[in-house]
N, CA, C and O of each residue as an XYZ file, in Angstrom:
852
protein
N     145.260    114.029    110.631
C     144.633    113.956    109.305
C     143.124    113.772    109.455
O     142.675    112.946    110.250
N     142.352    114.530    108.702
C     140.898    114.446    108.775
C     140.414    113.101    108.251
O     141.000    112.522    107.336
N     139.334    112.620    108.851
C     138.742    111.366    108.407
C     138.106    111.582    107.041
O     137.327    112.515    106.851
N     138.440    110.718    106.094
C     137.898    110.867    104.749
C     136.560    110.156    104.616
O     136.255    109.214    105.347
N     135.777    110.634    103.668
C     134.512    110.014    103.317
C     134.638    109.417    101.928
O     135.442    109.874    101.115
N     133.841    108.396    101.662
C     133.873    107.750    100.361
C     132.573    107.942     99.609
O     131.491    107.851    100.189
N     132.682    108.209     98.309
C     131.517    108.384     97.446
C     131.613    107.404     96.293
O     132.531    107.483     95.477
N     130.665    106.478     96.226
C     130.571    105.531     95.120
C     129.492    106.026     94.172
O     128.327    106.132     94.554
N     129.872    106.327     92.946
C     128.915    106.816     91.950
C     128.688    105.705     90.940
O     129.605    105.306     90.222
N     127.471    105.216     90.892
C     127.150    104.069     90.062
C     126.144    104.463     88.988
O     125.698    105.609     88.938
N     125.786    103.510     88.127
C     124.831    103.788     87.060
C     123.412    103.901     87.595
O     123.213    104.039     88.802
N     122.432    103.845     86.715
C     121.054    104.021     87.145
C     120.728    105.484     87.349
O     121.510    106.362     86.985
N     119.567    105.745     87.933
C     119.103    107.122     88.088
C     119.792    107.802     89.260
O     119.920    107.230     90.342
N     120.235    109.038     89.025
C     120.861    109.885     90.035
C     120.271    111.280     89.890
O     119.605    111.554     88.892
N     120.493    112.169     90.851
C     119.946    113.526     90.731
C     120.376    114.205     89.438
O     121.547    114.159     89.062
N     119.411    114.840     88.755
C     119.754    115.581     87.545
C     120.428    116.903     87.893
O     121.306    117.376     87.172
N     120.008    117.486     88.997
C     120.628    118.739     89.430
C     122.053    118.473     89.887
O     122.399    117.357     90.275
N     122.860    119.497     89.835
C     124.265    119.367     90.187
C     124.429    118.970     91.654
O     123.772    119.520     92.539
N     125.303    118.021     91.889
C     125.661    117.602     93.239
C     127.042    118.161     93.553
O     127.970    118.007     92.759
N     127.183    118.804     94.699
C     128.472    119.370     95.085
C     128.921    118.768     96.411
O     128.111    118.266     97.191
N     130.223    118.828     96.646
C     130.808    118.329     97.884
C     131.171    119.522     98.756
O     131.865    120.435     98.309
N     130.705    119.516     99.999
C     130.973    120.638    100.884
C     132.452    120.870    101.109
O     132.912    122.012    101.110
N     133.201    119.793    101.299
C     134.667    119.855    101.453
C     135.269    118.828    100.503
O     135.524    117.694    100.908
N     135.501    119.204     99.242
C     135.951    118.244     98.229
C     137.186    117.449     98.630
O     137.303    116.271     98.292
N     138.116    118.092     99.355
C     139.350    117.396     99.718
C     139.098    116.281    100.731
O     139.972    115.443    100.954
N     137.926    116.262    101.340
C     137.625    115.236    102.336
C     136.987    113.992    101.764
O     136.623    113.086    102.513
N     136.842    113.926    100.437
C     136.152    112.804     99.801
C     137.089    112.021     98.892
O     137.957    112.589     98.228
N     136.895    110.701     98.876
C     137.508    109.834     97.873
C     136.372    109.315     96.999
O     135.453    108.659     97.490
N     136.437    109.608     95.702
C     135.356    109.267     94.776
C     135.758    108.067     93.933
O     136.852    108.027     93.371
N     134.861    107.092     93.852
C     135.067    105.912     93.020
C     133.899    105.811     92.045
O     132.739    105.861     92.454
N     134.201    105.670     90.765
C     133.162    105.495     89.748
C     132.977    104.009     89.480
O     133.938    103.297     89.193
N     131.744    103.551     89.576
C     131.412    102.173     89.239
C     130.803    102.166     87.841
O     129.647    102.544     87.651
N     131.596    101.731     86.873
C     131.151    101.566     85.493
C     130.487    102.840     84.950
O     131.139    103.880     84.860
N     129.193    102.768     84.586
C     128.542    103.896     83.917
C     128.286    105.078     84.836
O     127.728    106.086     84.401
N     128.679    104.975     86.090
C     128.598    106.126     86.984
C     129.427    107.304     86.510
O     129.241    108.423     86.988
N     130.350    107.068     85.567
C     131.163    108.173     85.051
C     130.299    109.240     84.391
O     130.682    110.410     84.351
N     129.143    108.851     83.875
C     128.261    109.831     83.241
C     127.753    110.860     84.237
O     127.704    112.052     83.931
N     127.374    110.408     85.429
C     126.932    111.337     86.469
C     128.078    112.243     86.899
O     127.890    113.448     87.063
N     129.267    111.667     87.083
C     130.411    112.462     87.517
C     130.758    113.546     86.502
O     131.081    114.673     86.878
N     130.692    113.205     85.219
C     130.975    114.197     84.182
C     129.971    115.344     84.250
O     130.341    116.504     84.070
N     128.709    115.026     84.508
C     127.673    116.062     84.591
C     127.869    116.950     85.815
O     127.588    118.148     85.765
N     128.350    116.367     86.915
C     128.558    117.142     88.139
C     129.897    117.871     88.163
O     130.132    118.717     89.025
N     130.769    117.545     87.222
C     132.092    118.156     87.227
C     132.999    117.604     88.305
O     133.880    118.311     88.796
N     132.798    116.343     88.683
C     133.609    115.694     89.712
C     134.524    114.657     89.077
O     134.187    114.062     88.054
N     135.675    114.448     89.686
C     136.681    113.533     89.146
C     136.903    112.371     90.118
O     137.147    112.590     91.304
N     136.818    111.133     89.614
C     137.038    109.988     90.497
C     138.518    109.673     90.667
O     139.351    110.039     89.838
N     138.821    108.987     91.760
C     140.179    108.496     91.972
C     140.452    107.279     91.104
O     141.575    107.069     90.646
N     139.408    106.476     90.882
C     139.536    105.262     90.090
C     138.181    104.951     89.463
O     137.136    105.302     90.011
N     138.212    104.293     88.313
C     137.004    103.798     87.655
C     137.111    102.286     87.615
O     138.100    101.747     87.119
N     136.104    101.595     88.130
C     136.194    100.135     88.145
C     134.870     99.496     87.751
O     133.817    100.133     87.774
N     134.953     98.225     87.391
C     133.776     97.473     86.985
C     134.086     96.582     85.809
O     135.245     96.422     85.425
N     133.040     95.996     85.232
C     133.234     95.152     84.051
C     133.123     95.955     82.758
O     133.326     95.413     81.671
N     132.805     97.233     82.869
C     132.763     98.158     81.733
C     131.814     97.690     80.629
O     132.076     97.883     79.442
N     130.708     97.071     81.042
C     129.747     96.584     80.052
C     128.708     97.632     79.686
O     127.981     97.461     78.707
N     128.625     98.716     80.457
C     127.567     99.693     80.199
C     128.059    101.135     80.157
O     127.256    102.051     79.981
N     129.353    101.352     80.314
C     129.816    102.738     80.329
C     130.026    103.272     78.914
O     130.191    102.504     77.966
N     130.018    104.581     78.790
C     130.198    105.270     77.515
C     131.696    105.389     77.238
O     132.385    106.187     77.873
N     132.195    104.601     76.294
C     133.639    104.579     76.017
C     134.136    105.935     75.518
O     135.226    106.376     75.883
N     133.343    106.584     74.696
C     133.751    107.893     74.177
C     133.876    108.900     75.317
O     134.823    109.685     75.362
N     132.911    108.870     76.237
C     132.972    109.758     77.394
C     134.182    109.428     78.257
O     134.870    110.326     78.743
N     134.437    108.152     78.444
C     135.583    107.725     79.249
C     136.880    108.306     78.709
O     137.692    108.831     79.471
N     137.079    108.217     77.404
C     138.344    108.656     76.811
C     138.429    110.172     76.672
O     139.525    110.733     76.670
N     137.287    110.837     76.557
C     137.331    112.290     76.366
C     137.378    113.060     77.682
O     137.987    114.128     77.748
N     136.745    112.534     78.729
C     136.660    113.267     79.994
C     137.611    112.714     81.054
O     138.190    113.475     81.830
N     137.770    111.396     81.085
C     138.594    110.783     82.131
C     139.696    109.897     81.543
O     139.856    108.761     81.991
N     140.456    110.372     80.560
C     141.430    109.491     79.899
C     142.566    109.039     80.809
O     143.136    107.969     80.597
N     142.903    109.838     81.819
C     144.057    109.526     82.657
C     143.688    109.001     84.039
O     144.566    108.837     84.887
N     142.402    108.733     84.284
C     141.995    108.191     85.579
C     142.289    106.689     85.601
O     141.922    105.989     84.657
N     142.940    106.172     86.650
C     143.231    104.734     86.728
C     141.962    103.894     86.626
O     140.886    104.308     87.059
N     142.110    102.704     86.044
C     140.964    101.818     85.846
C     141.278    100.438     86.399
O     142.414     99.968     86.339
N     140.259     99.807     86.933
C     140.353     98.420     87.367
C     139.236     97.655     86.677
O     138.056     97.892     86.937
N     139.613     96.742     85.799
C     138.638     96.009     84.996
C     138.390     94.625     85.588
O     139.320     93.942     86.017
N     137.121     94.225     85.604
C     136.721     92.924     86.126
C     135.895     92.195     85.067
O     135.265     92.848     84.236
N     135.880     90.861     85.075
C     135.069     90.117     84.103
C     133.580     90.296     84.374
O     133.180     90.576     85.505
N     132.771     90.136     83.354
C     131.321     90.238     83.535
C     130.810     89.119     84.428
O     129.919     89.331     85.251
N     131.378     87.918     84.266
C     130.987     86.782     85.105
C     131.766     86.862     86.415
O     132.909     86.412     86.495
N     131.143     87.433     87.431
C     131.827     87.634     88.715
C     130.819     87.497     89.848
O     129.610     87.475     89.619
N     131.328     87.407     91.060
C     130.472     87.172     92.221
C     129.950     88.451     92.858
O     129.114     88.393     93.760
N     130.429     89.608     92.403
C     130.057     90.875     93.029
C     129.637     91.882     91.964
O     130.141     91.857     90.841
N     128.717     92.763     92.324
C     128.328     93.824     91.401
C     129.410     94.899     91.369
O     130.283     94.944     92.236
N     129.343     95.756     90.364
C     130.307     96.859     90.280
C     130.201     97.774     91.503
O     131.209     98.287     91.988
N     128.985     97.973     91.993
C     128.807     98.808     93.186
C     129.478     98.182     94.398
O     130.128     98.878     95.178
N     129.325     96.870     94.561
C     129.987     96.187     95.675
C     131.502     96.299     95.572
O     132.176     96.517     96.579
N     132.041     96.154     94.375
C     133.489     96.265     94.187
C     133.983     97.660     94.544
O     135.058     97.817     95.122
N     133.192     98.670     94.196
C     133.582    100.046     94.520
C     133.564    100.280     96.028
O     134.463    100.922     96.571
N     132.547     99.763     96.698
C     132.497     99.877     98.156
C     133.687     99.179     98.798
O     134.306     99.707     99.722
N     134.003     97.981     98.295
C     135.114     97.227     98.873
C     136.436     97.957     98.676
O     137.305     97.914     99.547
N     136.591     98.620     97.547
C     137.801     99.413     97.295
C     137.996    100.444     98.405
O     139.113    100.644     98.883
N     136.915    101.091     98.809
C     137.002    102.120     99.844
C     137.191    101.507    101.226
O     137.969    102.016    102.033
N     136.483    100.418    101.500
C     136.676     99.753    102.793
C     138.119     99.279    102.950
O     138.687     99.356    104.039
N     138.707     98.790    101.859
C     140.108     98.356    101.910
C     141.046     99.521    102.205
O     142.150     99.318    102.710
N     140.616    100.725    101.895
C     141.396    101.931    102.198
C     141.178    102.401    103.639
O     141.795    103.370    104.081
N     140.311    101.720    104.356
C     140.003    102.126    105.719
C     138.957    103.208    105.818
O     138.786    103.805    106.880
N     138.249    103.476    104.728
C     137.206    104.509    104.703
C     135.864    103.835    104.977
O     135.451    102.944    104.236
N     135.193    104.257    106.030
C     133.965    103.584    106.455
C     132.711    104.445    106.324
O     131.600    103.917    106.365
N     132.866    105.763    106.167
C     131.720    106.659    106.002
C     131.432    106.770    104.506
O     132.018    107.600    103.812
N     130.520    105.921    104.017
C     130.341    105.760    102.573
C     128.936    106.151    102.127
O     127.946    105.867    102.801
N     128.879    106.812    100.972
C     127.629    107.188    100.329
C     127.589    106.597     98.927
O     128.568    106.681     98.186
N     126.460    106.001     98.564
C     126.224    105.533     97.197
C     125.368    106.577     96.494
O     124.341    107.002     97.022
N     125.788    106.989     95.307
C     125.047    107.967     94.515
C     124.687    107.322     93.187
O     125.568    106.850     92.469
N     123.394    107.296     92.851
C     122.942    106.623     91.639
C     122.262    105.314     91.994
O     121.989    105.038     93.162
N     121.993    104.515     90.981
C     121.409    103.206     91.226
C     119.903    103.188     91.324
O     119.324    102.132     91.579
N     119.234    104.334     91.128
C     117.784    104.362     91.188
C     117.156    103.923     89.872
O     117.833    103.831     88.848
N     115.847    103.653     89.910
C     115.129    103.270     88.695
C     115.623    101.958     88.127
O     116.310    101.198     88.809
N     115.277    101.692     86.881
C     115.801    100.511     86.207
C     115.284     99.207     86.777
O     114.138     99.113     87.217
N     116.150     98.198     86.763
C     115.759     96.848     87.143
C     115.540     96.723     88.653
O     116.320     97.230     89.459
N     114.460     96.034     89.006
C     114.125     95.851     90.413
C     115.183     95.033     91.137
O     115.468     95.292     92.306
N     115.776     94.041     90.458
C     116.789     93.230     91.138
C     118.012     94.058     91.496
O     118.649     93.803     92.518
N     118.352     95.047     90.671
C     119.462     95.937     91.001
C     119.128     96.789     92.229
O     119.978     96.994     93.095
N     117.897     97.280     92.300
C     117.482     98.063     93.462
C     117.545     97.228     94.734
O     118.052     97.681     95.760
N     117.026     96.007     94.659
C     117.045     95.139     95.834
C     118.468     94.751     96.212
O     118.778     94.571     97.389
N     119.335     94.623     95.204
C     120.730     94.298     95.481
C     121.415     95.392     96.279
O     122.161     95.105     97.215
N     121.167     96.654     95.914
C     121.759     97.758     96.680
C     121.119     97.844     98.062
O     121.814     98.065     99.054
N     119.809     97.673     98.132
C     119.134     97.686     99.443
C     119.720     96.618    100.370
O     119.843     96.847    101.573
N     120.078     95.467     99.827
C     120.625     94.387    100.649
C     121.973     94.748    101.262
O     122.350     94.192    102.293
N     122.705     95.675    100.639
C     124.012     96.070    101.169
C     123.898     96.667    102.564
O     124.847     96.601    103.346
N     122.748     97.249    102.884
C     122.570     97.890    104.189
C     122.338     96.877    105.307
O     122.360     97.235    106.485
N     122.116     95.620    104.944
C     121.942     94.566    105.943
C     123.277     93.946    106.343
O     123.326     93.145    107.277
N     124.348     94.297    105.658
C     125.637     93.650    105.873
C     126.482     94.422    106.880
O     126.117     95.509    107.327
N     127.611     93.834    107.219
C     128.589     94.479    108.086
C     129.961     94.304    107.451
O     130.452     93.180    107.345
N     130.594     95.412    107.024
C     130.168     96.809    107.159
C     129.074     97.166    106.156
O     128.763     96.396    105.248
N     128.506     98.339    106.342
C     127.419     98.805    105.483
C     127.672    100.250    105.069
O     128.364    100.982    105.778
N     127.120    100.672    103.926
C     127.190    102.097    103.558
C     126.268    102.907    104.455
O     125.337    102.367    105.054
N     126.532    104.203    104.544
C     125.715    105.051    105.408
C     124.542    105.702    104.713
O     123.525    105.996    105.340
N     124.682    105.933    103.389
C     123.627    106.623    102.644
C     123.544    106.091    101.224
O     124.514    105.578    100.666
N     122.342    106.233    100.654
C     122.118    105.923     99.241
C     121.250    107.049     98.685
O     120.150    107.304     99.175
N     121.759    107.712     97.662
C     121.051    108.837     97.058
C     120.678    108.472     95.626
O     121.552    108.215     94.799
N     119.376    108.451     95.336
C     118.896    108.179     93.985
C     118.480    109.502     93.342
O     118.887    110.570     93.800
N     117.686    109.436     92.300
C     117.274    110.669     91.628
C     116.343    111.510     92.487
O     116.306    112.733     92.348
N     115.593    110.868     93.373
C     114.556    111.588     94.121
C     114.632    111.410     95.633
O     114.115    112.242     96.378
N     115.274    110.329     96.097
C     115.243    110.024     97.518
C     116.638    109.882     98.106
O     117.627    109.655     97.408
N     116.665    110.027     99.422
C     117.857    109.707    100.203
C     117.497    108.609    101.192
O     116.505    108.715    101.913
N     118.304    107.554    101.225
C     118.189    106.519    102.243
C     119.371    106.692    103.181
O     120.514    106.794    102.736
N     119.098    106.724    104.471
C     120.149    107.008    105.447
C     120.041    106.067    106.631
O     118.951    105.843    107.158
N     121.162    105.520    107.046
C     121.191    104.646    108.212
C     121.183    105.502    109.478
O     121.986    106.423    109.628
N     120.267    105.182    110.379
C     120.199    105.851    111.676
C     120.738    104.882    112.723
O     120.168    103.817    112.956
N     121.841    105.268    113.346
C     122.433    104.479    114.425
C     122.925    105.456    115.485
O     123.778    106.300    115.207
N     122.396    105.346    116.687
C     122.687    106.359    117.690
C     121.750    107.544    117.511
O     120.583    107.368    117.164
N     122.257    108.751    117.747
C     121.435    109.962    117.679
C     121.770    110.771    116.433
O     122.936    111.053    116.159
N     120.744    111.139    115.686
C     120.915    111.906    114.449
C     119.910    113.056    114.432
O     118.718    112.854    114.663
N     120.398    114.254    114.158
C     119.537    115.412    113.924
C     119.635    115.809    112.452
O     120.712    115.741    111.860
N     118.525    116.217    111.869
C     118.566    116.696    110.492
C     117.505    117.768    110.279
O     116.456    117.766    110.922
N     117.803    118.681    109.363
C     116.852    119.727    109.007
C     115.696    119.119    108.236
O     115.891    118.204    107.435
N     114.504    119.617    108.472
C     113.314    119.066    107.832
C     112.362    120.191    107.455
O     112.622    121.363    107.728
N     111.266    119.817    106.829
C     110.223    120.762    106.445
C     108.893    120.272    107.008
O     108.627    119.071    106.954
N     108.055    121.139    107.540
C     106.752    120.700    108.039
C     105.975    119.956    106.952
O     105.827    120.450    105.835
N     105.490    118.783    107.288
C     104.751    117.973    106.334
C     105.610    117.061    105.493
O     105.081    116.259    104.723
N     106.936    117.160    105.619
C     107.830    116.288    104.852
C     107.588    114.831    105.240
O     107.497    114.502    106.422
N     107.485    113.964    104.236
C     107.213    112.546    104.471
C     108.520    111.791    104.684
O     109.464    111.931    103.906
N     108.562    110.996    105.738
C     109.713    110.143    106.024
C     109.202    108.751    106.376
O     108.153    108.604    107.003
N     109.949    107.741    105.969
C     109.582    106.358    106.254
C     110.766    105.646    106.887
O     111.916    106.050    106.714
N     110.466    104.572    107.629
C     111.505    103.892    108.401
C     111.379    102.379    108.270
O     110.280    101.826    108.219
N     112.551    101.723    108.218
C     112.617    100.275    108.112
C     113.764     99.777    108.990
O     114.876    100.295    108.886
N     113.524     98.782    109.857
C     114.608     98.282    110.697
C     115.617     97.485    109.881
O     115.277     96.867    108.872
N     116.866     97.515    110.340
C     117.943     96.782    109.685
C     118.483     95.713    110.631
O     118.488     95.889    111.849
N     118.936     94.604    110.052
C     119.545     93.555    110.858
C     118.520     92.628    111.483
O     117.313     92.786    111.298
N     119.035     91.651    112.234
C     118.173     90.614    112.803
C     117.714     90.907    114.223
O     116.770     90.280    114.704
N     118.365     91.851    114.905
C     118.006     92.138    116.288
C     116.838     93.096    116.396
O     116.245     93.503    115.397
N     116.521     93.446    117.637
C     115.449     94.402    117.908
C     116.009     95.820    117.842
O     117.067     96.102    118.404
N     115.302     96.703    117.159
C     115.686     98.118    117.075
C     114.714     98.923    117.935
O     113.517     98.976    117.653
N     115.240     99.544    118.981
C     114.423    100.368    119.882
C     114.705    101.835    119.585
O     115.862    102.231    119.441
N     113.664    102.631    119.495
C     113.824    103.995    118.976
C     113.162    105.050    119.856
O     112.268    104.773    120.655
N     113.657    106.287    119.663
C     113.028    107.493    120.204
C     113.093    108.559    119.116
O     113.905    108.460    118.197
N     112.246    109.571    119.217
C     112.267    110.643    118.210
C     111.672    111.920    118.774
O     110.968    111.911    119.784
N     111.975    113.026    118.090
C     111.340    114.312    118.340
C     111.161    115.001    116.991
O     112.070    115.015    116.161
N     109.982    115.570    116.788
C     109.738    116.292    115.550
C     108.979    115.517    114.496
O     108.942    115.927    113.336
N     108.363    114.385    114.882
C     107.552    113.604    113.952
C     106.082    113.667    114.358
O     105.757    113.811    115.537
N     105.214    113.558    113.381
C     103.777    113.538    113.681
C     103.440    112.332    114.546
O     102.668    112.440    115.498
N     104.020    111.187    114.214
C     103.862    109.984    115.016
C     105.242    109.608    115.556
O     106.049    109.005    114.849
N     105.503    109.965    116.806
C     106.825    109.751    117.381
C     107.134    108.256    117.498
O     106.236    107.417    117.567
N     108.419    107.957    117.516
C     108.885    106.569    117.527
C     109.230    106.082    118.924
O     109.797    105.000    119.074
N     108.901    106.856    119.947
C     109.274    106.510    121.316
C     108.692    105.159    121.738
O     107.505    104.887    121.556
N     109.561    104.327    122.303
C     109.116    103.062    122.865
C     108.857    101.961    121.860
O     108.477    100.856    122.248
N     109.052    102.230    120.578
C     108.801    101.193    119.576
C     109.940    100.183    119.556
O     111.104    100.533    119.754
N     109.590     98.940    119.316
C     110.568     97.868    119.165
C     110.364     97.245    117.789
O     109.410     96.503    117.553
N     111.291     97.569    116.887
C     111.186     97.133    115.506
C     111.936     95.817    115.329
O     113.007     95.619    115.903
N     111.363     94.923    114.530
C     112.064     93.708    114.131
C     111.979     93.566    112.617
O     111.198     94.251    111.957
N     112.786     92.677    112.087
C     112.868     92.509    110.638
C     111.487     92.266    110.040
O     110.734     91.416    110.515
N     111.166     93.021    108.997
C     109.862     92.925    108.358
C     108.912     94.038    108.746
O     107.908     94.259    108.069
N     109.218     94.754    109.844
C     108.394     95.902    110.227
C     108.663     97.082    109.291
O     109.684     97.121    108.604
N     107.744     98.031    109.274
C     107.920     99.234    108.455
C     107.066    100.354    109.021
O     105.954    100.130    109.498
N     107.603    101.557    108.960
C     106.843    102.748    109.319
C     106.800    103.658    108.107
O     107.729    104.432    107.877
N     105.740    103.573    107.338
C     105.655    104.251    106.047
C     104.822    105.532    106.171
O     103.770    105.553    106.811
N     105.323    106.591    105.544
C     104.595    107.865    105.433
C     104.345    108.539    106.779
O     103.240    109.009    107.050
N     105.380    108.582    107.621
C     105.342    109.464    108.781
C     105.573    110.890    108.277
O     105.851    111.079    107.093
N     105.465    111.882    109.135
C     105.636    113.270    108.707
C     106.446    114.061    109.726
O     106.313    113.866    110.934
N     107.286    114.953    109.217
C     107.989    115.899    110.077
C     107.038    117.046    110.421
O     106.193    117.429    109.611
N     107.185    117.584    111.627
C     106.274    118.642    112.066
C     106.916    120.023    112.112
O     106.213    121.022    112.260
N     108.230    120.096    111.987
C     108.912    121.385    112.073
C     110.147    121.422    111.207
O     110.250    120.693    110.220
N     111.095    122.283    111.584
C     112.292    122.457    110.762
C     113.472    121.622    111.232
O     114.576    121.762    110.704
N     113.258    120.755    112.218
C     114.316    119.849    112.654
C     113.707    118.586    113.237
O     112.690    118.633    113.929
N     114.343    117.454    112.950
C     113.948    116.179    113.534
C     115.131    115.582    114.280
O     116.285    115.758    113.890
N     114.825    114.879    115.350
C     115.826    114.125    116.091
C     115.388    112.673    116.124
O     114.262    112.362    116.513
N     116.280    111.790    115.715
C     116.022    110.355    115.741
C     117.099    109.684    116.570
O     118.268    110.066    116.515
N     116.703    108.684    117.337
C     117.677    107.961    118.148
C     117.330    106.480    118.163
O     116.187    106.098    118.413
N     118.328    105.658    117.894
C     118.179    104.225    118.095
C     118.884    103.868    119.397
O     120.088    104.080    119.541
N     118.126    103.327    120.338
C     118.692    102.883    121.610
C     119.439    101.581    121.405
O     120.506    101.366    121.980
N     118.873    100.717    120.586
C     119.545     99.501    120.127
C     119.248     99.334    118.645
O     118.218     99.800    118.158
N     120.145     98.673    117.929
C     119.916     98.363    116.530
C     120.096     99.550    115.594
O     120.613    100.601    115.971
N     119.650     99.340    114.359
C     119.785    100.355    113.311
C     118.465    100.498    112.577
O     117.669     99.561    112.512
N     118.242    101.691    112.022
C     117.017    101.998    111.300
C     117.392    102.636    109.972
O     118.333    103.427    109.906
N     116.666    102.301    108.918
C     116.878    102.920    107.612
C     115.778    103.947    107.377
O     114.593    103.612    107.377
N     116.177    105.195    107.178
C     115.224    106.276    106.915
C     115.201    106.595    105.426
O     116.249    106.656    104.784
N     114.014    106.796    104.881
C     113.841    107.178    103.481
C     113.118    108.516    103.444
O     112.059    108.675    104.051
N     113.699    109.484    102.724
C     113.080    110.804    102.599
C     113.363    111.360    101.213
O     114.293    110.916    100.539
N     112.561    112.333    100.785
C     112.781    112.975     99.492
C     113.993    113.889     99.563
O     114.292    114.463    100.611
N     114.692    114.020     98.431
C     115.856    114.898     98.375
C     115.445    116.360     98.430
O     114.361    116.740     97.988
N     116.334    117.166     98.980
C     116.162    118.614     99.013
C     117.313    119.231     98.231
O     118.476    118.932     98.499
N     116.998    120.088     97.267
C     118.023    120.720     96.430
C     118.171    122.190     96.794
O     117.197    122.812     97.219
N     119.378    122.769     96.638
C     120.585    122.151     96.089
C     121.155    121.096     97.029
O     121.051    121.211     98.251
N     121.758    120.068     96.442
C     122.261    118.934     97.207
C     123.756    119.095     97.436
O     124.552    119.052     96.499
N     124.119    119.280     98.689
C     125.524    119.396     99.074
C     125.839    118.254    100.021
O     125.216    118.132    101.075
N     126.797    117.419     99.658
C     127.154    116.266    100.490
C     128.191    116.663    101.529
O     128.619    115.827    102.325
């Protein structure tokens, strides 16, 4: 059986352009509260809708997703709707997780999602309306554009040692610790290679459309 991926679609800003899944059968989609609005726009169907339902469109819920299972939680709770959606997938044994949405809006919500990447386990990607945040652990290659801006932030409490190819300012030999940042680096060609020898790095880059996950 192929390893499944998890997609948590939450409220806040998400890409306006249509988001498609390269292999739809390989994904388990969970809607966190008002994330159903994004799913309806993309034409995607969640396996479950969960949250405290304090911000979702009830009319949309009943007209587009009337038969999708729901898990309701009280507003006074210890976890955000996004955290509950992630936990639902982790409990299923799905560890390759992407968060879609959650951009803009309240700063505390943004920082709350950013904090999820410091935990164990952690999501692998966060896609907002304009940017992609991606965890780099081990060796990662990705397509790029000359002059594309990329930024980097170390994750966790240990030292993150890095190497790279395809950046204007290569990351070779750097030792990152918590609080460091590499802002506004640039890609020099059509492919970049990033490698963490130890630790993890969070990469931030602008989205490229059409967006296929």
